[in-house]
C-alpha positions in Angstrom: -19.3 9.2 -44.2 -21.3 10.6 -41.5 -21.0 14.2 -40.3 -19.3 13.1 -37.2 -16.7 11.1 -39.0 -16.1 14.0 -41.3 -15.6 16.1 -38.3 -13.1 13.7 -36.9 -11.2 13.5 -40.1 -10.9 17.3 -40.3 -9.7 17.5 -36.7 -7.2 14.8 -37.2 -5.4 16.7 -39.8 -1.5 16.6 -39.4 -1.8 13.9 -36.7 -0.1 11.3 -39.0 2.7 10.6 -36.4 0.4 10.2 -33.7 -1.9 7.8 -35.6 1.1 5.9 -36.8 2.1 5.5 -33.1 -1.4 4.3 -32.2 -1.4 1.7 -35.2 2.0 0.4 -34.3 0.9 0.0 -30.7 -2.4 -1.7 -31.8 -0.5 -3.9 -34.3 1.8 -5.1 -31.3 -1.2 -5.5 -29.0 -3.1 -7.8 -31.4 -0.1 -9.9 -32.2 0.4 -8.8 -35.8 4.1 -8.5 -35.2 4.7 -11.6 -32.9 3.5 -12.2 -29.4 0.9 -9.7 -28.1 2.5 -6.9 -26.2 0.9 -4.1 -24.3 2.2 -0.8 -23.0 1.4 2.9 -22.4 0.9 5.6 -25.0 0.5 9.2 -23.5 -0.5 12.3 -25.5 -0.1 15.7 -24.0 -1.1 19.2 -25.2 -3.0 22.4 -24.3 -6.7 22.6 -24.5 -8.4 22.4 -27.8 -5.5 20.6 -29.8 -7.7 17.6 -30.4 -6.8 15.1 -27.7 -10.4 14.1 -27.3 -10.8 13.6 -31.1 -7.6 11.7 -31.2 -8.7 9.4 -28.5 -12.0 8.8 -30.2 -10.1 7.7 -33.2 -8.1 5.4 -30.9 -11.2 3.7 -29.7 -12.6 3.4 -33.2 -9.5 1.8 -34.6 -9.2 -0.5 -31.4 -12.8 -1.7 -31.9 -12.1 -2.3 -35.5 -9.2 -4.6 -34.7 -11.5 -6.6 -32.3 -10.1 -5.1 -29.1 -12.2 -4.5 -26.0 -12.2 -0.9 -25.0 -12.4 0.5 -21.5 -13.0 4.2 -21.6 -13.0 7.1 -19.0 -12.7 10.8 -18.7 -11.7 13.1 -15.9 -14.0 15.8 -15.0 -13.2 19.2 -13.6 -16.1 18.9 -11.0 -15.5 15.2 -10.2 -11.8 15.6 -9.2 -12.8 15.1 -5.5 -15.0 12.0 -6.2 -12.8 9.1 -5.0 -12.4 6.4 -7.8 -14.7 8.3 -10.3 -12.4 7.3 -13.2 -11.9 3.7 -11.9 -15.7 3.3 -11.9 -16.0 4.6 -15.4 -13.4 2.1 -16.6 -14.4 -1.1 -14.7 -18.0 -0.8 -13.6 -19.6 -1.2 -17.0 -17.9 -4.5 -17.4 -19.2 -5.8 -14.1 -22.4 -3.9 -13.1 -24.7 -5.5 -15.7 -24.4 -9.0 -14.2 -26.4 -10.3 -11.2 -24.8 -10.0 -7.9 -24.0 -13.6 -7.5 -22.1 -13.5 -10.8 -20.3 -10.4 -9.7 -19.3 -12.2 -6.4 -18.1 -15.2 -8.4 -16.1 -13.0 -10.7 -14.4 -11.0 -8.1 -14.1 -13.8 -5.6 -12.3 -12.7 -2.3 -11.9 -9.2 -3.8 -15.6 -8.5 -3.9 -15.8 -6.9 -0.5 -12.6 -4.8 -1.1 -13.1 -3.4 -4.6 -16.9 -3.6 -4.7 -17.6 -0.5 -2.7 -14.9 1.6 -4.6 -16.4 0.6 -7.9 -20.0 1.2 -6.7 -21.0 -2.5 -7.0 -22.0 -3.1 -3.4 -22.2 -1.3 0.0 -19.1 -1.4 2.3 -19.3 -3.9 5.1 -16.6 -4.7 7.7 -13.2 -3.0 8.2 -12.0 -0.6 5.6 -9.1 -1.8 3.4 -6.0 0.1 3.4 -5.3 2.2 0.3 -2.5 -0.3 -0.9 -4.9 -3.3 -0.5 -7.6 -1.5 -2.6 -5.0 -0.8 -5.3 -4.0 -4.4 -5.3 -7.6 -5.3 -5.7 -8.0 -3.0 -8.6 -4.9 -4.3 -10.2 -6.4 -7.9 -9.9 -9.7 -6.7 -11.5 -8.1 -5.0 -14.4 -5.7 -7.9 -14.9 -8.7 -10.4 -14.7 -10.7 -8.3 -17.3 -7.6 -8.1 -19.6 -7.0 -11.7 -19.6 -10.7 -12.4 -20.0 -11.2 -10.0 -22.9 -7.8 -9.6 -24.3 -6.7 -7.7 -26.2 -7.8 -4.6 -24.2 -7.4 -0.9 -24.9 -7.8 1.3 -21.9 -8.5 5.1 -22.9 -8.3 7.8 -20.3 -9.1 11.4 -21.6 -8.5 14.6 -19.6 -6.2 12.6 -17.0 -5.4 16.0 -15.5 -8.8 16.0 -14.1 -9.0 12.5 -12.9 -9.4 11.8 -9.1 -6.2 11.3 -7.3 -7.1 7.7 -6.2 -7.8 6.5 -9.7 -4.7 8.4 -11.1 -2.4 7.0 -8.6 -3.7 3.6 -9.1 -3.3 3.7 -12.9 0.1 5.3 -12.7 1.4 2.5 -10.5 -0.4 -0.1 -12.7 0.8 1.2 -16.0 4.3 -0.5 -16.1 2.5 -3.9 -15.8 0.7 -3.3 -19.1 3.9 -4.4 -21.0 3.3 -7.9 -19.4 -0.3 -8.1 -20.6 -2.4 -7.7 -23.7 -3.3 -4.3 -22.5 -2.7 -0.9 -24.1 -3.2 2.1 -21.9 -3.8 5.3 -23.8 -3.9 8.7 -21.8 -4.3 12.3 -22.7 -3.8 15.2 -20.6 -2.9 18.9 -20.5 0.6 18.9 -19.1 0.4 22.4 -17.4 -2.6 21.2 -15.5 -1.4 17.8 -14.3 -1.8 17.7 -10.4 1.2 16.9 -8.3 -0.1 13.4 -7.6 -0.1 12.5 -11.1 3.5 13.4 -11.8 4.2 9.7 -12.4 2.7 9.9 -15.8 5.4 12.3 -17.0 8.2 9.8 -16.4 6.5 6.5 -17.0 8.4 4.5 -19.7 6.0 3.9 -22.7 6.1 3.5 -26.4 7.1 7.1 -26.6 10.0 6.5 -24.5 10.1 8.4 -21.2 8.2 11.4 -22.7 4.6 11.7 -23.8 3.8 12.6 -27.4 3.1 16.3 -27.6 0.4 17.5 -29.9 1.4 20.6 -31.9 -0.9 23.3 -33.3 -1.9 22.9 -36.9 -0.2 24.7 -39.7 -1.8 27.2 -41.9 -2.4 24.7 -44.7 -4.2 22.4 -42.2 -6.4 25.2 -40.9 -7.1 26.2 -44.6 -8.4 22.8 -45.2 -10.6 22.8 -42.0 -12.1 26.1 -43.0 -12.9 25.2 -46.6 -14.4 22.0 -45.6 -16.8 23.9 -43.5 -17.6 27.1 -45.3 -16.8 26.0 -48.9 -13.9 25.7 -51.3 -14.4 29.3 -52.3 -12.9 30.7 -49.1 -9.8 32.6 -50.3 -6.3 32.3 -49.1 -6.2 35.5 -47.1 -9.3 34.7 -45.2 -8.0 31.2 -44.3 -4.7 32.5 -43.2 -6.3 35.0 -40.9 -8.3 32.1 -39.5 -5.2 30.4 -38.7 -3.6 33.5 -37.2 -6.6 34.4 -34.8 -6.9 30.7 -33.7 -3.1 30.0 -33.3 -3.6 26.7 -35.1 -6.0 25.4 -32.4 -8.3 23.0 -34.2 -11.2 23.4 -31.8 -11.3 27.1 -32.1 -10.8 26.9 -36.0 -13.8 24.4 -36.3 -16.1 26.6 -34.1 -14.9 29.8 -35.9 -15.8 28.1 -39.2 -19.2 27.1 -38.0 -20.0 30.7 -37.0 -18.8 32.2 -40.3 -21.1 29.7 -42.0 -24.0 30.2 -39.8 -23.8 34.0 -40.2 -23.5 33.8 -43.9 -20.2 35.8 -44.0 -18.2 35.9 -47.1 -15.0 34.0 -46.6 -12.7 36.6 -48.2 -10.8 39.7 -47.3 -13.9 41.7 -46.6 -14.7 39.6 -43.6 -11.2 39.1 -41.9 -11.7 42.0 -39.7 -14.7 40.2 -38.0 -12.8 37.0 -37.3 -11.1 38.2 -34.0 -14.5 39.0 -32.5 -15.9 35.7 -33.7 -13.2 33.6 -32.2 -13.4 35.5 -28.9 -17.1 34.3 -28.8 -15.8 30.8 -28.9 -14.2 31.0 -25.5 -13.9 33.2 -22.4 -16.0 36.3 -22.1 -17.2 36.1 -25.7 -18.7 32.7 -24.9 -20.4 34.0 -21.9 -21.8 37.0 -23.6 -23.2 34.7 -26.3 -24.8 32.4 -23.6 -26.4 35.5 -21.9 -28.1 36.4 -25.1 -30.1 33.0 -24.8 -32.0 34.3 -21.8 -31.8 33.9 -18.1 -33.5 30.5 -17.9 -31.1 29.1 -20.5 -28.2 30.6 -18.6 -29.4 29.0 -15.4 -29.7 25.6 -17.0 -26.2 26.0 -18.3 -25.0 26.9 -14.9 -26.7 23.9 -13.4 -25.1 21.6 -16.0 -21.7 23.0 -15.2 -22.2 22.5 -11.4 -23.4 19.0 -11.8 -20.5 18.0 -14.0 -20.3 15.5 -16.9 -23.1 13.4 -18.2 -25.7 15.3 -16.3 -29.4 14.1 -16.0 -31.7 16.7 -17.6 -34.3 16.3 -15.0 -31.6 16.8 -12.1 -30.2 19.9 -13.9 -33.8 21.3 -14.3 -34.3 20.9 -10.5 -31.1 22.5 -9.7 -31.8 25.4 -12.0 -35.4 25.7 -10.7 -37.0 25.2 -14.1 -40.0 23.2 -15.1 -39.5 20.1 -17.3 -40.8 21.7 -20.5 -39.0 25.1 -19.9 -35.8 23.1 -19.2 -36.3 21.0 -22.3 -36.6 24.3 -24.5 -33.5 25.7 -22.8 -31.5 22.7 -23.5 -32.5 22.8 -27.2 -31.3 26.3 -27.3 -28.0 25.4 -25.8 -27.5 22.5 -28.3 -28.2 25.0 -31.1 -25.6 27.2 -29.8 -23.2 24.4 -29.6 -22.7 24.8 -25.8 -24.4 21.6 -24.6 -24.8 18.2 -26.5 -26.7 15.0 -25.8 -30.3 14.3 -24.9 -30.5 11.4 -22.5 -27.7 13.0 -20.6 -26.3 16.6 -21.0 -22.7 17.4 -21.5 -20.7 20.3 -22.8 -19.4 20.3 -26.4 -15.9 20.8 -25.2 -14.3 21.0 -21.6 -13.2 24.6 -22.5 -16.8 25.6 -22.6 -17.8 23.8 -19.4 -14.9 25.6 -17.5 -15.7 29.0 -18.9 -19.4 28.5 -17.9 -18.6 27.3 -14.5 -16.1 30.1 -13.8 -18.6 32.8 -15.1 -21.2 31.8 -12.3 -21.2 34.6 -9.7 -19.6 33.3 -6.4 -22.7 33.6 -4.4 -24.8 31.9 -7.0 -22.3 29.1 -7.5 -22.3 28.3 -3.7 -26.1 28.4 -3.7 -26.3 26.1 -6.8 -24.0 23.7 -5.1 -26.0 23.6 -2.0 -29.2 23.0 -4.2 -27.4 20.3 -6.1 -26.6 18.5 -2.8 -30.2 18.5 -1.7 -31.3 17.4 -5.2 -28.9 14.4 -5.5 -29.9 13.3 -2.0 -33.6 13.6 -3.1 -32.8 11.6 -6.3 -31.5 8.8 -4.2 -27.9 9.1 -5.1 -26.7 9.1 -1.6 -24.4 11.3 0.6 -21.2 10.6 -1.4 -22.7 12.1 -4.4 -23.9 15.1 -2.4 -20.6 15.5 -0.6 -18.6 17.0 -3.4 -21.2 19.7 -3.7 -21.2 20.3 0.1 -17.6 20.9 0.0 -18.2 23.9 -2.2 -20.7 25.6 0.2 -20.0 28.0 3.1 -20.1 26.8 6.6 -23.5 27.7 8.3 -23.7 25.4 11.4 -26.2 23.2 9.6 -26.5 19.8 11.3 -28.0 18.2 8.1 -24.7 19.1 6.2 -22.5 17.6 9.0 -24.7 14.5 8.8 -24.3 14.1 5.1 -20.6 14.7 5.2 -20.0 12.2 8.0 -22.1 9.7 6.2 -20.1 10.2 3.0 -16.8 10.1 4.9 -17.8 6.7 6.3 -18.7 5.4 2.8 -15.4 6.8 1.3 -13.3 5.4 4.1 -14.9 1.9 3.8 -14.3 2.2 0.0 -10.6 2.6 0.7 -10.1 6.2 0.3 -9.0 7.7 3.7 -7.6 10.9 2.2 -10.9 11.8 0.6 -12.6 10.9 3.8 -10.4 13.1 5.8 -11.3 16.0 3.4 -14.9 15.5 4.0 -14.6 15.4 7.8 -12.4 18.5 8.0 -15.1 20.3 6.1 -17.7 18.9 8.6 -15.6 20.2 11.5 -15.8 23.7 10.0 -19.5 23.7 9.6 -19.2 23.2 12.8 -21.1 20.2 14.2 -23.3 20.5 17.3 -21.1 20.5 20.5 -22.3 17.0 21.5 -21.0 15.6 18.1 -17.6 17.4 17.9 -15.8 14.6 19.7 -17.2 12.0 17.3 -16.3 14.1 14.3 -12.7 14.5 15.6 -12.5 10.8 16.4 -13.7 9.9 12.8 -11.2 12.4 11.4 -8.5 10.8 13.3 -9.4 7.3 12.1 -9.2 8.6 8.5 -5.8 10.2 9.1 -4.3 7.2 10.8 -2.9 5.4 7.8 -1.7 8.6 6.1 -0.3 10.8 9.0 -0.3 9.2 12.5 1.1 12.4 14.0 -1.9 14.3 12.7 -4.2 11.7 14.1 -2.7 12.3 17.4 -3.6 15.9 17.4 -7.2 15.2 16.3 -7.7 12.6 19.0 -6.2 14.6 21.8 -8.6 17.4 20.7 -11.5 14.9 20.8 -10.6 14.0 24.4 -11.0 17.6 25.4 -14.6 17.7 24.2 -17.5 16.5 26.4 -18.1 12.9 25.7 -21.2 11.1 27.1 -20.7 7.8 25.3 -18.1 5.6 27.2 -17.6 3.4 24.0 -16.5 6.5 22.1 -14.1 7.6 24.8 -12.7 4.0 24.8 -12.4 4.1 21.1 -10.5 7.4 21.1 -8.2 6.3 23.8 -7.3 3.1 21.9 -6.8 4.8 18.5 -4.8 7.6 20.2 -2.5 5.0 22.0 -2.1 3.0 18.7 -1.2 6.2 16.7 1.4 7.2 19.4 2.9 3.8 19.2 3.0 3.7 15.4 4.8 7.2 15.5 7.5 5.6 17.7 6.3 7.4 20.9 5.8 4.1 22.7 6.3 5.7 26.2 3.4 8.2 25.6 1.2 5.4 24.4 1.9 3.4 27.4 1.4 6.3 29.8 -1.9 7.1 28.1 -3.7 3.8 28.7 -2.0 3.6 32.2 -3.8 6.7 33.2 -7.0 5.5 31.6 -6.9 2.2 33.5 -6.5 4.1 36.8 -9.4 6.4 36.1 -11.8 3.9 34.6 -15.0 3.4 36.5 -16.2 0.3 34.6 -14.3 -3.0 35.3 -14.2 -4.3 31.8 -13.0 -0.8 30.5 -10.2 -0.9 33.2 -9.3 -4.5 32.2 -9.2 -3.4 28.4 -7.0 -0.4 29.3 -4.7 -2.7 31.4 -4.4 -5.1 28.4 -3.4 -2.1 26.3 -1.0 -0.9 28.9 0.7 -4.4 29.2 1.0 -4.5 25.4 2.6 -1.2 24.9 4.9 -1.7 27.9 6.0 -4.9 26.4 7.2 -3.1 23.3 8.9 -0.2 25.1 12.6 -0.2 25.0 12.9 2.3 27.9 10.4 0.7 30.3 11.6 1.9 33.7 10.5 -1.1 35.8 9.9 -4.1 33.6 10.2 -6.8 36.4 7.5 -5.1 38.4 5.1 -5.0 35.3 5.9 -8.7 34.7 4.9 -9.5 38.3 1.6 -7.6 37.9 1.0 -9.3 34.6 1.6 -12.7 36.0 -0.8 -12.1 38.9 -3.6 -10.8 36.7 -3.2 -13.4 33.9 -3.2 -16.3 36.4 -6.6 -15.1 37.7 -8.3 -14.8 34.2 -10.1 -17.6 32.5 -10.1 -16.3 28.9 -13.8 -15.8 28.6 -13.4 -12.8 26.2 -11.0 -11.3 23.8 -9.5 -8.8 26.4 -8.8 -11.6 28.9 -7.1 -13.8 26.2 -5.1 -10.7 25.1 -3.7 -10.5 28.7 -3.0 -14.1 28.8 -1.2 -14.0 25.4 0.9 -11.1 26.8 1.8 -13.3 29.7 3.0 -16.0 27.4 5.1 -13.5 25.5 6.5 -12.0 28.7 7.5 -15.5 29.9 9.3 -16.0 26.6 11.3 -12.7 27.0 12.2 -13.6 30.5 13.2 -17.1 29.7 10.7 -19.0 31.7 10.5 -22.7 30.9 8.8 -23.6 27.6 6.1 -25.5 29.5 4.9 -22.2 31.1 5.1 -20.4 27.8 3.1 -23.0 25.9 0.5 -23.3 28.7 -0.3 -19.6 28.6 -0.1 -19.5 24.7 -2.5 -22.4 24.5 -4.9 -20.7 26.9 -4.9 -17.5 24.9 -5.3 -19.1 21.4 -7.8 -21.9 22.4 -10.8 -19.7 21.7 -8.9 -17.5 19.1 -7.5 -14.1 18.8 -8.7 -11.8 16.0 -5.9 -10.7 13.6 -7.9 -8.2 11.4 -9.9 -6.3 14.1 -9.5 -2.5 13.5 -10.5 -1.8 17.1 -7.9 -4.2 18.5 -4.7 -4.2 16.4 -2.7 -7.2 15.3 0.2 -7.0 17.8 -1.0 -9.4 20.4 -1.9 -12.3 18.0 1.6 -11.8 16.4 3.1 -12.2 19.9 1.1 -15.2 20.7 1.9 -17.0 17.6 5.6 -16.3 17.6 5.9 -17.8 21.2 5.5 -21.2 19.6 8.6 -20.5 17.3 10.8 -19.7 20.2 9.4 -22.8 22.1 10.4 -25.2 19.3 7.0 -25.5 17.8 7.5 -23.5 14.6 4.8 -25.4 12.8 2.2 -24.2 15.2 3.5 -20.6 14.6 3.3 -21.1 10.8 -0.4 -22.2 11.3 -1.3 -19.0 13.1 0.6 -16.7 10.8 -1.1 -18.3 7.8 -4.4 -17.6 9.4 -3.4 -14.0 10.1 -2.1 -13.4 6.6 -5.3 -14.8 5.2 -7.3 -12.5 7.4 -5.2 -9.5 6.3 -5.7 -10.3 2.7 -9.5 -10.9 3.1 -10.0 -7.4 4.6 -7.6 -5.8 2.1 -5.0 -4.9 4.7 -2.0 -5.2 2.3 0.3 -2.5 3.8 2.1 -2.7 7.1 -0.1 -5.6 8.3 0.5 -8.0 5.4 4.3 -6.9 5.5 4.6 -8.0 9.1 2.8 -11.2 8.3 5.1 -12.2 5.5 8.3 -11.2 7.1 7.6 -12.9 10.4 6.6 -16.0 8.6 9.9 -15.8 6.8 11.6 -15.4 10.3 9.8 -18.7 11.3 11.1 -20.4 8.2 14.7 -19.1 9.0 14.5 -20.5 12.6 13.5 -23.8 11.1 16.4 -23.6 8.5 14.4 -23.2 5.3 16.6 -20.3 4.3 15.7 -19.9 0.6 12.0 -19.8 1.5 12.7 -17.4 4.3 14.5 -15.1 2.2 11.8 -15.0 -0.4 9.2 -14.2 2.4 11.4 -11.5 4.0 12.0 -9.8 0.6 8.1 -9.9 0.0 7.8 -8.3 3.5 10.4 -5.7 2.8 8.8 -4.9 -0.7 5.4 -4.4 1.1 7.1 -2.3 3.7 8.6 -0.1 1.1 5.1 0.8 -0.1 4.2 1.8 3.5 7.2 4.1 3.6 10.8 4.4 4.8 12.0 4.6 8.5 8.8 2.9 9.7 8.7 0.1 12.3 7.8 -2.5 9.7 10.9 -1.6 7.8 13.1 -2.0 10.8 11.7 -5.5 11.2 12.2 -6.3 7.6 15.7 -5.3 7.3 16.7 -7.0 10.5 15.2 -10.3 9.5 16.6 -10.2 6.1 20.1 -9.4 7.3 19.9 -12.4 9.7 18.9 -14.6 6.8 21.6 -13.4 4.5 24.2 -13.9 7.2 23.0 -17.5 7.6 23.3 -18.1 3.9 26.9 -16.8 4.0 26.3 -13.6 2.1 27.9 -11.0 4.4 28.6 -8.5 1.7 25.1 -8.5 0.6 23.8 -8.0 4.1 26.4 -5.2 4.6 25.1 -3.4 1.5 21.4 -3.9 2.7 22.3 -2.3 6.0 23.9 0.6 4.4 21.0 1.1 1.9 18.6 1.4 4.7 20.8 3.1 7.1 20.6 0.1 9.7 22.3 1.7 12.4 22.0 3.9 15.4 19.7 5.4 16.5 17.6 2.3 16.7 13.8 2.5 17.2 12.3 3.0 20.7 10.5 -0.3 20.3 11.2 -3.8 21.2 11.6 -5.7 17.8 12.3 -9.4 17.1 15.0 -10.0 16.2 16.3 -7.1 18.2 17.6 -4.6 15.7 20.8 -3.5 17.6 21.7 -7.2 18.3 21.4 -7.9 14.5 23.6 -5.0 13.9 26.2 -6.4 16.2 25.9 -9.8 14.6 26.7 -8.1 11.2 29.7 -6.4 12.7 30.9 -9.7 14.0 30.4 -11.4 10.6 32.6 -8.7 9.0 35.3 -9.3 11.4 35.0 -6.0 13.4 35.3 -7.7 16.7 35.8 -4.7 19.0 33.0 -2.8 17.4 30.6 -5.9 17.6 31.6 -6.5 21.4 30.7 -2.8 22.1 27.4 -2.9 20.2 26.4 -6.3 21.8 27.4 -5.2 25.3 25.1 -2.2 24.9 22.3 -4.7 24.0 23.0 -6.5 27.3 23.0 -3.4 29.4 19.6 -2.5 27.9 18.0 -5.9 28.2 19.2 -7.5 31.3 17.9 -4.9 33.8 14.4 -5.5 32.2 14.7 -9.2 32.8 14.8 -10.1 29.1 17.3 -13.0 29.6 16.2 -15.5 27.0 18.9 -16.3 24.3 16.2 -17.9 22.2 14.8 -14.3 21.6 17.9 -12.3 21.5 21.2 -14.3 21.5 23.3 -11.2 22.1 25.5 -13.1 24.7 26.4 -15.7 22.2 27.6 -13.3 19.6 29.3 -11.2 22.3 31.2 -14.3 23.4 32.4 -14.9 19.9 33.5 -11.3 19.7 35.3 -11.3 23.0 37.1 -14.5 22.4 39.6 -12.7 20.2 40.8 -10.3 23.0 39.4 -11.6 26.2 38.9 -15.4 26.1 38.2 -15.9 29.8 35.5 -13.2 29.8 34.2 -14.8 26.6 34.0 -18.2 28.3 31.9 -16.8 31.1 29.6 -15.0 28.9 29.0 -18.1 26.7 28.5 -20.4 29.8 26.0 -17.9 31.3 24.1 -18.1 28.0 24.1 -21.9 28.2 22.5 -21.6 31.7 19.9 -19.3 30.5 19.1 -21.6 27.6 18.8 -24.6 29.8 16.5 -22.6 32.0 14.2 -21.9 29.0 14.4 -25.6 27.9 14.0 -25.3 24.1 16.4 -27.8 22.5 17.3 -25.4 19.6 18.4 -22.7 21.9 20.3 -25.1 24.2 22.1 -26.6 21.2 22.9 -23.3 19.7 24.3 -22.0 23.0 26.4 -25.2 23.5 27.9 -24.7 20.1 29.0 -21.3 20.7 30.3 -22.2 24.2 32.4 -25.0 22.6 33.8 -22.7 19.9 34.8 -20.1 22.6 36.2 -22.8 25.0 37.8 -25.3 22.7 39.9 -28.1 24.1 38.4 -31.5 25.3 35.6 -29.6 27.0 34.6 -28.1 23.7 34.3 -31.6 22.1 31.9 -32.7 24.8 29.8 -29.5 24.5 29.7 -30.0 20.7 28.6 -33.6 21.1 25.8 -32.4 23.3 24.9 -29.7 21.1 24.4 -32.1 18.1 22.4 -34.4 20.3 20.1 -31.6 21.4 19.6 -30.1 18.0 18.7 -33.5 16.5 15.6 -33.3 18.7 14.8 -29.8 17.6 13.1 -28.3 14.5 16.2 -26.1 13.8 17.8 -27.8 10.7 20.2 -24.9 10.1 21.6 -24.9 13.8 22.0 -28.6 13.5 24.0 -28.3 10.3 26.2 -25.7 12.0 26.8 -27.9 15.0 27.6 -30.9 12.9 30.1 -29.0 10.8 31.6 -27.5 13.9 31.9 -31.0 15.5 33.3 -32.4 12.6 35.9 -29.7 12.3 36.9 -30.2 15.9 37.1 -34.0 15.5 39.2 -33.6 12.5 41.7 -31.3 14.4 42.0 -34.1 17.1 42.6 -36.8 14.5 39.2 -38.7 14.8 38.8 -38.7 11.0 36.0 -41.2 10.4 33.7 -39.7 12.9 34.8 -36.3 11.6 33.9 -37.3 8.1 30.5 -38.5 9.2 29.7 -35.2 11.0 30.9 -33.1 8.0 28.9 -35.1 5.5 25.8 -34.8 7.5 26.5 -31.1 8.1 27.1 -30.6 4.3 23.9 -32.3 3.4 22.0 -30.2 6.1 23.6 -27.0 4.8 22.6 -27.7 1.3 19.1 -28.6 2.2 18.8 -25.3 4.2 20.3 -23.2 1.6 23.3 -22.2 3.7 25.9 -21.8 1.0 28.7 -20.4 3.2 28.3 -23.3 5.6 28.3 -25.8 2.8 31.6 -24.3 1.6 33.1 -24.6 5.1 32.0 -28.3 5.2 33.6 -29.0 1.8 36.9 -27.4 2.8 37.0 -29.5 6.0 36.3 -32.6 4.1 39.1 -31.8 1.6 41.5 -31.7 4.6 40.5 -35.1 5.8 41.5 -37.0 2.7 45.4 -36.3 2.9 45.3 -36.9 6.6 43.2 -40.3 6.5 45.2 -43.2 8.0 45.1 -46.5 6.2 42.0 -48.4 6.7 39.8 -45.4 7.4 36.8 -45.3 5.0 36.7 -42.3 2.5 33.0 -41.9 3.0 30.7 -41.6 6.1 30.1 -45.0 7.6 26.7 -46.6 6.8 23.9 -46.7 9.4 24.5 -49.1 12.1 28.2 -49.0 12.0 30.1 -47.3 14.9 32.6 -44.7 14.0 36.4 -45.3 14.3 38.1 -45.3 17.6 38.8 -41.9 19.2 42.5 -41.5 20.1 43.3 -40.9 23.7 
């Protein structure tokens, strides 16, 4: 057995329970006990109790069983290096291959995870943090499938960078589904707030990590005698246990010192043990280090500043030593059991690294970090490697520092770590930057904060506008980001007013047009716009003059199509403008444009009875979002609105699945956000269509889907959906009040299209219980508006509601026309509803054969759509026909080509 293995065996005394848990987990992972199953195994304990040694044994046993091992270690000095641990885990499995092979392996994830893992430089828009985490999930899953079984070992998790730690904590529950065993070790008292998830993750130890206990006196005795000899007496060994408190690291180091000094391991030496163990850590360790000479001390300091796996040449440069002198110093540090390694230098134990780093005088430590920053840049490691050192220096107004921090922040942001980028830019701002660069730094700081804290972004960007700005493009970028951040903070009025002022004061024609486009967009989403008709007229005049030669012009034309939809202009007008806008394409994943206008242009096709075109555009947008790693709010909107299109087509099961995917993604963005309002509203409408009112009610309660509603125009309109839910629950007065409020809000703005917001139709149904005449007027007005818009699905829907409100002979005629209209539309669900309503009305008038035909068709349509509640209604109506059917009337629907039975006069 080698010396190292003997040391491991000694340090693993009294760890039988822990090793049994490891063996059990490895047995299940390798399929010794059935199907392979992974999981999480966590060990927690104070410093020096043998976590690192235990994990080394885990790696050894895993390799012996044929497992692939991924290994990483957190570092005290690397906590601010984004994805440092993720790189240690995944990069070795990928970096050795040629770039074409890496591209083939990662596929569409190459440009998203490649920069984070140091496999390529960032190019294109930055992924959002959730998109990057999804990419890392895919890479780890792919490697696990390819190399199964896999053991992932993370030591010193309390020092892991937040980005890696948050990713692993979120991924860990999935290990149960893979041939992947995740083993982590950490100091529980030093676990950062961002890593709290590890405390409660369900693993093989239940909901708690396995705690490592100090060794007993018997175990320390064995350690001591194994090192200094079997002649060590009981009193001496017991004192070793007492002074080390059962800490195996301290016990081993103490035994080595006893042996090296030639002390007699008996009662005569026990009084020396406390001083010896003090020299293992803290001030005693530093005193021992200082005895090795100033050059050796400087090399140890440099290694502590540079962190784990330090290049000896780089450490020598930072320490200001020549190569030969540095090599001699490194030898002395290895002999003193402070440093280890030759190709790279590392500390024997993290406790030693921490003690050495904290012993560096403050001014010297700052200077060493500054020297380290210059040295890593000179060594070609780039600004990101230098940035963590610059964070530890004092501001001195150095433009070089600002330049390096900004470059590192750009790399970090492109790699998908905006919070780390924000930290670097905040430090650059304190340097401070030259006056002519201050606005640019504030702008970049705002961009880094936008996904994390839009309100903070607003403050940074407003401050940037107060600085002197010579670059018009920079000013335009600041204005756009500021308006976007205001809108995303539900401050739509401020967003619109900002770009309105910018459009009025712009001196460049194209800039003015761009700001007008932004103004029209935010105004279109404002729920409190003061003069919507006037804005519509201005938009109409401008859009009709434009040819669509660039993206800005096509944005304005697309907004004209959306405005025409809201106002209920004829579908021919809507489709003409939508076609003009989309003919040359609109970018979905352009970080300088936003995705709102392409969404509006695509959804106009849905309202205009061309949902297949809408689906094509949404599929394009979703693909763009996924390609850029935008898997937060952007992808959530894409999925839920695609689900809304499916709902309008009557494909309710698919619609529900997509809407739930959208809501799940929205949950990852955060609660009480615009995307969550959209998600809940769409899902409630789908559930109501499927006849699951109780489930829709529970969903609304879970997400507090009630007043106050957002100050943003949504589709479907959130307040109108709430009114529809009240109606479905039979709360007619409450529904009427809510829906009337919707009308008072929308009508003055000219938003009169029942295709977009059918508030009048639901209001008519609510009013029909107490005010039938008013309900009839409301319904017929909705029919008139639907006819003006011209979409067959909207006309058919409106006619059915009017028929249900009016009843009598006129109602039958309206239902017949509703069916005829809907048969030419793509709305299978509305057709099924009209057929069931028509069949029910015919049954009540005694036209049983035709009623049966309509009800059978309605039942078939309801089943195809997944409208279970409607299907039940059709079955009940059909059951009523059988006992009423006169002789000679067929029991089933007539075959094609046969006329229905005569209708009684």
